[in-house]
Backbone as JSON, one array per atom type, in Angstrom:
{
  "sequence": "MTAALRSPLRTAPRSHRAMPVREALEWAFGTECARLDHDEIEAVGGTGWRPFGMEYVALERAQLGTRVDTSRGRSRPHDDAELIATVVRNVLPWYAATLVADLARAGRTPDWMSDARPRLKPEDWTVNRWGRHAKTADAATLGIEGWQPVPRRNRKGVIVHDAVRFTPCNWDPTPARIAAARRAYLDWWGYLLAVQAALTGADLTRIEITPDMPPMRPWG",
  "N": [[0.84, -1.03, 0.03], [0.45, 2.04, -0.52], [1.6, 5.04, 0.97], [-0.25, 7.76, 2.65], [-0.46, 11.2, 1.09], [0.45, 14.15, 2.4], [0.14, 17.22, 2.05], [2.88, 19.74, 2.06], [2.87, 22.15, 2.9], [0.18, 22.23, 3.8], [-0.84, 22.06, 7.34], [-1.59, 20.15, 10.02], [-5.29, 19.69, 11.05], [-5.75, 21.71, 14.05], [-7.3, 20.96, 17.49], [-10.17, 23.04, 19.0], [-10.52, 24.44, 21.81], [-12.48, 24.38, 24.32], [-14.16, 27.25, 26.35], [-15.72, 28.71, 28.56], [-17.21, 31.82, 28.68], [-16.0, 33.63, 30.86], [-13.71, 32.6, 31.48], [-12.34, 32.39, 29.19], [-12.08, 35.46, 28.98], [-10.6, 35.86, 30.97], [-8.07, 34.21, 30.15], [-6.98, 35.46, 27.95], [-7.08, 38.24, 28.87], [-5.37, 38.04, 31.35], [-3.84, 35.81, 30.79], [-2.83, 36.15, 28.05], [-2.39, 38.75, 27.77], [-4.03, 40.31, 26.7], [-4.62, 43.76, 25.49], [-6.73, 46.8, 25.14], [-7.61, 48.45, 22.61], [-7.67, 52.0, 22.71], [-10.14, 54.33, 22.08], [-9.94, 57.74, 22.14], [-11.34, 59.66, 21.35], [-14.4, 58.58, 21.58], [-14.33, 57.64, 23.7], [-14.0, 59.98, 25.41], [-16.86, 61.05, 25.16], [-18.34, 59.32, 25.41], [-21.1, 56.1, 25.19], [-23.73, 55.34, 24.7], [-26.0, 53.42, 27.6], [-25.13, 54.65, 30.82], [-24.65, 52.72, 33.58], [-23.06, 53.21, 35.95], [-21.04, 55.42, 37.23], [-18.04, 56.5, 36.19], [-16.73, 56.96, 38.63], [-16.91, 54.32, 39.84], [-15.82, 52.76, 38.18], [-13.06, 53.5, 38.62], [-12.48, 53.09, 41.04], [-13.04, 50.42, 41.6], [-10.91, 49.44, 39.59], [-8.94, 50.66, 41.29], [-8.87, 49.13, 43.64], [-8.64, 46.24, 42.64], [-6.1, 47.05, 41.67], [-4.34, 47.2, 39.63], [-2.39, 47.98, 36.75], [-2.33, 49.62, 33.52], [0.22, 47.62, 31.26], [2.95, 48.56, 30.13], [5.28, 48.11, 29.27], [8.16, 47.07, 27.48], [9.37, 44.37, 25.38], [7.72, 42.29, 25.62], [5.75, 39.24, 24.67], [4.1, 38.83, 22.17], [0.41, 38.7, 22.18], [-1.85, 36.0, 21.79], [-3.15, 35.54, 18.6], [-6.13, 35.17, 18.63], [-6.57, 35.49, 21.24], [-6.3, 38.41, 20.86], [-8.09, 39.22, 19.25], [-10.12, 38.46, 21.01], [-9.92, 40.72, 23.01], [-10.34, 42.88, 20.59], [-13.28, 42.18, 20.04], [-14.54, 42.92, 22.81], [-14.14, 45.36, 22.99], [-15.4, 46.86, 20.81], [-17.91, 45.91, 21.31], [-19.19, 46.46, 23.65], [-19.58, 49.56, 25.56], [-16.79, 51.98, 26.49], [-15.65, 52.73, 29.08], [-17.17, 50.24, 30.38], [-15.79, 48.03, 29.3], [-13.24, 48.08, 30.16], [-13.43, 47.94, 32.62], [-14.22, 45.06, 32.5], [-12.46, 43.87, 31.7], [-10.21, 44.61, 33.38], [-11.29, 43.01, 36.02], [-11.58, 40.43, 34.51], [-8.5, 40.42, 33.78], [-7.59, 40.27, 36.44], [-8.88, 38.13, 37.53], [-11.21, 37.89, 38.66], [-14.76, 38.56, 39.89], [-17.14, 41.68, 39.82], [-17.53, 42.62, 43.28], [-20.5, 41.55, 44.95], [-20.95, 41.64, 47.85], [-21.11, 39.72, 49.64], [-21.56, 38.58, 51.97], [-22.72, 40.42, 53.3], [-25.38, 42.04, 55.78], [-27.85, 44.18, 56.71], [-27.36, 45.99, 59.39], [-28.5, 47.52, 62.31], [-26.65, 50.06, 63.67], [-25.13, 52.01, 66.84], [-24.51, 55.17, 66.25], [-22.31, 56.46, 67.33], [-19.8, 55.95, 70.03], [-18.91, 55.46, 73.32], [-16.69, 55.48, 75.58], [-15.81, 54.52, 79.06], [-15.24, 53.93, 82.54], [-16.74, 51.58, 83.3], [-17.04, 50.36, 80.86], [-17.9, 50.15, 77.56], [-19.91, 52.0, 75.46], [-23.2, 52.72, 73.67], [-23.57, 55.83, 72.84], [-25.73, 58.24, 73.75], [-28.68, 60.68, 73.44], [-30.48, 63.56, 73.49], [-33.83, 63.37, 73.1], [-35.81, 65.61, 72.81], [-33.77, 67.04, 71.16], [-34.71, 66.22, 68.49], [-36.55, 67.75, 67.59], [-39.26, 67.04, 67.17], [-42.78, 66.56, 67.26], [-44.25, 65.86, 70.02], [-42.67, 64.8, 71.65], [-41.74, 64.92, 74.83], [-40.42, 66.07, 78.03], [-40.42, 63.88, 80.78], [-42.48, 64.3, 83.62], [-41.53, 64.09, 87.38], [-41.38, 63.27, 90.53], [-38.96, 64.74, 92.8], [-36.92, 62.98, 96.08], [-37.46, 65.1, 97.19], [-39.74, 65.77, 96.66], [-40.33, 67.51, 94.43], [-41.6, 68.43, 91.71], [-39.49, 67.44, 88.9], [-38.26, 67.11, 85.43], [-37.83, 64.53, 83.32], [-35.45, 64.5, 80.76], [-36.01, 62.9, 77.65], [-34.6, 60.04, 76.8], [-32.57, 58.76, 73.55], [-30.6, 56.71, 71.85], [-28.85, 57.23, 68.8], [-29.4, 55.58, 65.4], [-28.05, 54.28, 62.72], [-28.27, 52.33, 59.59], [-26.04, 49.78, 58.86], [-23.86, 47.72, 56.46], [-25.84, 49.81, 54.4], [-29.32, 48.94, 52.93], [-29.64, 50.04, 50.34], [-26.64, 50.64, 49.55], [-25.87, 47.47, 49.17], [-27.76, 46.97, 47.54], [-26.77, 48.74, 45.41], [-24.2, 47.62, 44.94], [-24.64, 44.82, 43.99], [-26.38, 45.4, 41.46], [-24.37, 46.23, 40.4], [-22.9, 43.85, 39.57], [-24.99, 43.1, 38.61], [-25.13, 43.79, 35.9], [-22.58, 43.71, 34.98], [-22.75, 40.74, 34.49], [-24.32, 40.86, 32.44], [-22.55, 42.13, 30.76], [-20.81, 40.4, 29.94], [-22.74, 38.6, 28.72], [-23.46, 39.83, 26.58], [-20.49, 39.93, 25.32], [-20.39, 37.38, 24.96], [-21.92, 35.94, 23.29], [-21.37, 37.84, 20.94], [-18.55, 36.25, 20.65], [-19.39, 34.03, 19.89], [-19.77, 33.66, 17.42], [-17.44, 34.94, 16.49], [-14.08, 34.49, 14.09], [-12.66, 32.49, 15.79], [-9.43, 30.63, 15.91], [-8.25, 28.56, 17.78], [-10.32, 28.61, 20.03], [-13.14, 27.85, 21.16], [-15.76, 28.79, 22.23], [-18.21, 28.45, 25.05], [-21.58, 27.98, 25.92], [-21.74, 28.35, 28.84], [-22.58, 30.61, 31.42], [-21.54, 32.28, 34.55], [-23.16, 32.34, 37.66], [-26.2, 34.35, 37.6], [-27.45, 35.47, 40.0], [-25.49, 35.21, 42.26], [-26.12, 35.51, 45.03], [-28.86, 34.39, 45.72]],
  "CA": [[0.04, -0.2, -0.23], [1.29, 3.82, -0.63], [1.32, 5.9, 2.34], [-0.85, 8.79, 2.04], [0.53, 12.3, 1.18], [-0.17, 15.02, 2.68], [0.63, 18.81, 1.37], [3.68, 20.21, 3.27], [1.95, 23.23, 3.08], [-1.25, 22.11, 4.53], [-0.77, 21.41, 8.63], [-2.79, 19.26, 10.67], [-6.0, 20.52, 11.77], [-5.87, 21.79, 15.44], [-8.67, 20.92, 17.67], [-10.47, 23.88, 19.71], [-10.42, 24.58, 23.51], [-13.74, 24.96, 24.36], [-14.04, 27.59, 27.15], [-16.93, 29.79, 29.14], [-16.78, 33.39, 28.22], [-15.39, 34.28, 31.43], [-12.6, 32.02, 31.16], [-11.78, 33.19, 27.66], [-11.6, 36.49, 29.23], [-9.43, 35.88, 31.63], [-7.32, 33.48, 29.13], [-6.79, 36.77, 26.91], [-6.47, 39.68, 29.56], [-4.93, 37.26, 32.4], [-2.53, 34.84, 30.36], [-1.65, 36.61, 27.03], [-2.27, 40.04, 28.06], [-4.14, 41.27, 25.44], [-4.6, 45.01, 25.95], [-8.01, 47.15, 24.38], [-7.64, 49.99, 21.81], [-8.36, 52.79, 23.36], [-10.17, 55.14, 21.04], [-10.16, 58.36, 23.3], [-12.7, 60.51, 20.85], [-15.54, 58.43, 22.02], [-13.89, 57.43, 25.6], [-14.45, 61.25, 26.17], [-17.89, 61.47, 24.58], [-19.19, 58.09, 26.04], [-21.53, 55.62, 24.67], [-25.01, 54.02, 25.65], [-26.52, 54.34, 28.42], [-24.49, 54.59, 31.49], [-25.83, 52.37, 34.94], [-22.75, 53.48, 36.66], [-20.18, 56.4, 36.9], [-16.55, 56.43, 35.94], [-15.84, 56.82, 39.64], [-17.26, 53.15, 40.15], [-14.52, 52.05, 37.45], [-11.69, 53.9, 38.84], [-12.8, 52.43, 42.31], [-12.79, 48.66, 41.51], [-9.28, 49.37, 39.04], [-7.65, 50.59, 42.27], [-8.95, 47.88, 44.7], [-7.81, 45.01, 41.74], [-4.35, 47.38, 42.16], [-4.14, 47.01, 38.07], [-1.98, 48.97, 35.65], [-1.79, 49.45, 31.91], [1.4, 47.38, 31.36], [3.53, 49.8, 28.89], [6.54, 47.59, 28.8], [8.74, 46.61, 26.14], [10.07, 43.12, 25.59], [6.79, 41.27, 25.75], [5.7, 38.03, 23.58], [2.43, 39.21, 21.06], [-0.39, 37.68, 22.71], [-2.25, 34.8, 20.69], [-4.36, 35.87, 18.06], [-7.47, 34.79, 19.55], [-6.63, 36.85, 22.6], [-6.42, 40.08, 20.5], [-9.86, 39.08, 18.71], [-11.22, 38.78, 22.14], [-9.9, 41.86, 23.19], [-10.99, 43.58, 19.68], [-14.47, 42.16, 20.32], [-14.4, 43.41, 24.04], [-13.83, 46.43, 22.63], [-16.22, 47.01, 19.93], [-19.31, 45.39, 21.54], [-19.1, 47.3, 25.37], [-18.77, 51.04, 25.89], [-15.07, 51.79, 27.08], [-16.03, 52.23, 30.68], [-17.54, 48.58, 30.74], [-14.92, 47.53, 28.34], [-12.14, 48.3, 30.86], [-14.0, 47.4, 34.14], [-14.52, 43.4, 32.36], [-10.56, 43.31, 31.06], [-9.76, 44.66, 34.6], [-11.42, 41.94, 36.08], [-10.41, 39.35, 33.65], [-6.85, 39.9, 34.56], [-7.21, 39.65, 38.09], [-9.61, 36.61, 38.14], [-12.57, 38.55, 39.36], [-15.93, 39.26, 39.82], [-17.65, 42.35, 41.23], [-17.86, 42.86, 44.38], [-21.62, 41.83, 45.5], [-21.19, 41.76, 48.94], [-22.25, 38.11, 49.65], [-21.71, 38.37, 53.66], [-23.33, 41.91, 54.0], [-26.39, 41.81, 56.05], [-28.09, 45.34, 57.33], [-27.47, 45.9, 60.6], [-28.93, 48.76, 62.94], [-25.48, 50.08, 64.96], [-25.31, 53.46, 67.45], [-24.21, 56.33, 65.26], [-21.24, 56.78, 67.98], [-19.59, 55.48, 71.52], [-18.51, 56.4, 74.55], [-16.02, 54.5, 76.65], [-15.51, 55.04, 80.59], [-14.54, 52.47, 83.21], [-17.81, 50.85, 82.76], [-16.96, 49.89, 79.41], [-17.9, 50.64, 76.06], [-21.38, 52.14, 75.39], [-23.6, 53.33, 72.73], [-23.75, 57.37, 72.98], [-27.51, 58.77, 73.59], [-29.1, 61.9, 73.18], [-31.66, 64.25, 74.17], [-35.11, 63.46, 72.29], [-35.93, 67.34, 72.4], [-32.93, 67.69, 70.18], [-35.35, 65.86, 67.14], [-37.5, 68.59, 67.14], [-40.37, 66.06, 66.62], [-43.94, 67.45, 68.51], [-45.17, 64.96, 71.45], [-41.45, 64.38, 72.52], [-42.11, 66.06, 75.76], [-39.83, 66.07, 79.14], [-41.47, 63.31, 81.57], [-42.6, 64.86, 84.78], [-41.54, 63.04, 88.52], [-41.26, 64.02, 91.64], [-37.78, 63.47, 93.37], [-36.99, 62.64, 96.64], [-37.83, 66.49, 98.17], [-41.1, 65.98, 96.54], [-40.03, 68.33, 93.76], [-41.65, 68.3, 90.49], [-38.2, 67.63, 87.77], [-38.68, 66.95, 84.23], [-36.07, 63.99, 82.61], [-35.48, 64.42, 79.55], [-36.03, 61.51, 77.26], [-33.0, 59.99, 76.33], [-32.85, 57.98, 72.87], [-29.48, 55.93, 71.3], [-28.83, 57.54, 67.17], [-28.54, 54.44, 64.75], [-27.75, 54.0, 61.22], [-27.62, 50.92, 59.15], [-24.87, 49.71, 58.11], [-24.15, 48.93, 55.39], [-27.29, 50.17, 54.23], [-29.6, 48.45, 51.92], [-29.19, 51.02, 49.29], [-25.72, 50.26, 49.16], [-25.87, 46.14, 49.19], [-28.5, 46.61, 45.92], [-26.0, 48.93, 44.24], [-23.35, 46.27, 44.38], [-25.7, 43.82, 43.18], [-26.99, 45.92, 40.29], [-23.2, 46.62, 39.33], [-22.42, 42.73, 39.16], [-25.97, 42.25, 36.65], [-24.29, 44.99, 34.84], [-21.46, 43.1, 34.36], [-23.11, 39.74, 33.57], [-25.28, 41.51, 31.01], [-21.62, 42.63, 29.92], [-20.1, 38.86, 29.72], [-23.84, 37.76, 28.22], [-23.39, 40.35, 25.19], [-19.68, 39.61, 25.16], [-20.26, 35.73, 24.72], [-23.13, 35.93, 21.77], [-20.48, 38.27, 19.88], [-17.41, 35.7, 20.72], [-19.73, 32.75, 19.02], [-19.65, 33.9, 15.68], [-16.14, 35.21, 16.09], [-13.67, 33.52, 13.84], [-11.77, 32.51, 16.55], [-8.55, 29.69, 15.58], [-8.34, 27.72, 19.31], [-11.1, 28.39, 21.12], [-14.54, 27.56, 21.17], [-17.11, 29.1, 23.38], [-19.59, 27.49, 25.21], [-22.99, 28.9, 26.62], [-21.83, 28.48, 29.94], [-21.91, 31.86, 32.24], [-21.69, 32.76, 35.8], [-24.2, 32.76, 38.49], [-26.75, 35.52, 37.54], [-27.41, 36.17, 41.26], [-25.35, 34.43, 43.26], [-27.13, 35.65, 46.37], [-30.22, 33.25, 45.65]],
  "C": [[0.84, 0.99, -0.23], [0.58, 4.36, 0.68], [0.73, 6.96, 1.83], [-0.07, 9.87, 2.21], [-0.33, 13.05, 1.44], [1.11, 16.56, 2.07], [2.09, 19.36, 2.58], [3.59, 21.3, 3.62], [1.21, 23.35, 3.84], [-0.41, 21.63, 6.2], [-1.77, 20.86, 9.13], [-3.98, 20.2, 11.2], [-5.79, 20.52, 13.46], [-7.64, 21.73, 16.26], [-9.14, 22.22, 18.62], [-10.77, 23.22, 20.84], [-11.27, 25.0, 23.92], [-13.88, 25.67, 26.29], [-15.43, 28.37, 27.6], [-16.04, 30.81, 28.63], [-15.88, 33.92, 29.49], [-13.74, 33.5, 31.47], [-11.82, 32.19, 30.1], [-10.99, 34.74, 28.11], [-10.37, 36.56, 30.06], [-8.56, 35.15, 31.18], [-6.36, 34.8, 28.63], [-6.28, 37.87, 27.74], [-5.48, 39.04, 30.84], [-3.55, 36.88, 31.66], [-1.74, 35.67, 29.41], [-1.68, 38.15, 27.39], [-2.37, 40.55, 27.13], [-4.77, 42.76, 25.98], [-6.1, 45.53, 24.94], [-7.1, 48.76, 23.71], [-8.15, 50.74, 22.43], [-8.46, 53.99, 22.22], [-10.91, 56.62, 22.1], [-11.01, 59.57, 22.62], [-13.56, 59.68, 21.58], [-15.54, 57.89, 23.22], [-14.37, 59.04, 26.55], [-15.9, 61.4, 25.89], [-19.03, 60.6, 25.19], [-19.83, 57.33, 25.09], [-22.6, 54.7, 25.07], [-25.38, 54.76, 26.85], [-25.36, 53.87, 29.81], [-24.86, 53.91, 33.27], [-24.56, 52.72, 35.82], [-21.79, 54.7, 36.89], [-18.87, 56.02, 36.43], [-15.85, 56.13, 37.33], [-15.95, 55.17, 40.2], [-16.38, 52.38, 39.72], [-13.45, 52.21, 38.18], [-11.56, 52.89, 40.74], [-12.57, 50.75, 42.38], [-11.35, 48.77, 40.33], [-8.69, 49.71, 40.5], [-8.03, 49.7, 43.81], [-8.45, 46.58, 43.99], [-6.31, 45.3, 41.79], [-3.73, 47.03, 40.52], [-3.67, 48.41, 37.69], [-2.06, 48.44, 34.16], [-0.08, 48.89, 31.95], [1.93, 47.92, 29.68], [4.75, 49.3, 28.46], [6.9, 47.22, 27.71], [9.25, 45.07, 26.38], [8.84, 41.86, 25.56], [6.3, 40.7, 24.53], [4.15, 39.12, 22.95], [1.45, 38.33, 21.68], [-0.87, 37.01, 21.54], [-3.32, 35.77, 19.74], [-5.85, 35.87, 18.65], [-7.45, 35.71, 20.59], [-7.1, 38.03, 21.94], [-7.5, 40.12, 19.87], [-10.66, 39.51, 19.84], [-11.2, 40.15, 22.98], [-10.48, 43.02, 22.01], [-12.75, 43.72, 20.3], [-14.91, 42.73, 21.73], [-14.72, 44.67, 23.74], [-14.63, 47.43, 21.83], [-18.11, 46.21, 20.38], [-19.6, 46.26, 22.81], [-18.57, 48.79, 24.96], [-17.58, 51.07, 26.6], [-15.24, 51.56, 28.58], [-16.32, 50.64, 30.82], [-16.12, 47.58, 30.02], [-13.69, 47.25, 29.48], [-12.73, 47.76, 31.8], [-14.2, 45.34, 33.46], [-13.12, 43.04, 31.95], [-10.43, 43.6, 32.28], [-9.94, 43.69, 35.46], [-11.36, 40.66, 35.76], [-9.08, 39.25, 33.92], [-6.71, 39.98, 35.27], [-8.1, 38.38, 38.44], [-10.9, 36.76, 39.07], [-13.5, 38.76, 39.3], [-16.29, 40.68, 40.4], [-17.89, 41.84, 42.41], [-19.32, 42.54, 44.76], [-21.7, 41.9, 47.22], [-21.97, 40.88, 49.14], [-22.19, 38.19, 51.17], [-22.38, 39.49, 54.1], [-24.74, 41.96, 54.65], [-26.7, 43.69, 56.85], [-28.03, 45.31, 58.78], [-27.56, 47.39, 61.63], [-27.52, 48.76, 63.96], [-25.69, 51.43, 65.25], [-24.2, 53.99, 66.29], [-22.52, 56.54, 66.45], [-21.27, 55.69, 69.55], [-18.79, 56.0, 72.21], [-18.18, 55.47, 75.42], [-15.67, 55.04, 78.29], [-14.96, 53.95, 81.67], [-15.18, 51.58, 83.5], [-17.6, 49.75, 81.77], [-17.09, 50.66, 78.38], [-19.89, 50.83, 75.81], [-21.86, 52.76, 74.31], [-24.05, 54.87, 73.69], [-25.21, 57.94, 72.77], [-27.57, 60.06, 73.4], [-30.67, 62.21, 73.56], [-32.64, 64.17, 73.12], [-35.03, 64.86, 71.77], [-35.13, 67.62, 71.36], [-33.59, 67.39, 68.63], [-35.84, 67.03, 66.38], [-38.89, 68.02, 66.78], [-41.91, 66.18, 67.61], [-44.56, 65.86, 68.82], [-44.0, 64.1, 71.84], [-41.26, 65.04, 73.57], [-41.09, 65.28, 77.21], [-40.79, 64.76, 80.17], [-41.24, 63.57, 83.11], [-41.85, 63.41, 85.85], [-41.62, 63.43, 89.02], [-40.34, 63.3, 92.36], [-37.83, 63.21, 94.94], [-37.68, 63.29, 97.97], [-39.28, 66.5, 97.63], [-41.32, 66.99, 95.61], [-40.56, 67.87, 92.54], [-40.26, 68.29, 89.39], [-39.09, 66.59, 86.47], [-37.27, 66.35, 83.4], [-36.46, 64.32, 81.6], [-35.81, 62.96, 78.93], [-35.06, 60.92, 76.37], [-33.38, 58.61, 74.97], [-31.3, 57.48, 72.27], [-29.85, 56.56, 69.57], [-28.66, 56.47, 67.06], [-28.66, 54.68, 63.46], [-27.8, 52.43, 61.0], [-26.87, 50.91, 58.62], [-24.42, 48.4, 57.95], [-25.67, 49.16, 55.25], [-27.9, 49.47, 52.92], [-29.33, 48.92, 50.61], [-28.11, 50.44, 48.75], [-25.21, 48.7, 48.86], [-26.54, 45.95, 47.95], [-27.48, 47.32, 45.05], [-25.31, 48.04, 44.14], [-23.7, 45.1, 43.79], [-25.8, 43.98, 41.96], [-25.73, 45.98, 39.57], [-23.01, 44.99, 38.93], [-23.44, 42.36, 38.2], [-25.2, 43.17, 35.99], [-23.11, 44.04, 34.28], [-21.43, 41.61, 34.17], [-23.46, 39.84, 33.01], [-23.75, 41.96, 30.2], [-20.81, 41.26, 29.07], [-21.17, 38.26, 28.54], [-23.45, 38.36, 26.27], [-22.09, 39.93, 24.52], [-19.35, 38.29, 24.15], [-21.24, 35.18, 23.36], [-22.08, 36.8, 20.65], [-19.47, 37.5, 19.65], [-18.53, 34.1, 19.64], [-19.84, 32.78, 17.74], [-18.31, 34.5, 15.1], [-15.37, 33.92, 15.4], [-12.33, 33.01, 14.67], [-10.4, 30.6, 16.21], [-8.52, 28.49, 16.83], [-9.5, 27.77, 20.07], [-12.5, 28.39, 20.83], [-15.24, 27.95, 22.38], [-18.18, 28.82, 23.66], [-20.38, 28.2, 25.7], [-22.88, 28.59, 28.26], [-21.64, 29.98, 30.51], [-21.98, 31.53, 33.96], [-22.97, 32.99, 36.27], [-25.05, 34.15, 38.05], [-26.96, 36.17, 38.51], [-27.37, 34.85, 42.33], [-25.84, 34.12, 44.8], [-28.09, 35.22, 46.41], [-31.14, 34.54, 45.47]]
}
């Protein structure tokens, strides 16, 4: 039998590596160090609906401790990684693209405050020889009608008016703060869904994007 001939110019087909969209983003931005192409004019003007301000993005980046790597001598990212970065840049507004890239580079998700529960805490504390106690205030300072000093007779039979004392308290963390963190997580989840849809039809050579997504509401 004659051996099968193969053209030296044709390489054997390579198998695709299946990855969920989050894993693909972490590979592209974290392992391959792909970078976004920043369009200054569009970034300044902004596009689309902005669910949270650039302050939130700056805070997330500060917490991640990430910086843009401009050093020379790095090997060029894989073509698939560069294509993924291009898709992220073109599918999402700049503020969302940078957030997705930074979180992928650090292998993190937005902090949705998993252990947070609103708790009522005193505004201030006082420490004396008996220990630490919540500070109280005179209810008259509230200016609410109906809060009147309580009359009583002292040991000499004189009527005195005792102030009504209360402990000023705050919710910490506030329900609004927890809700904002979870809205930000849902925004990020929506960004990944948009990127996943775009990458499904992209001409990736080594990566195949699976339909798997992170939990949509991990808080239950």
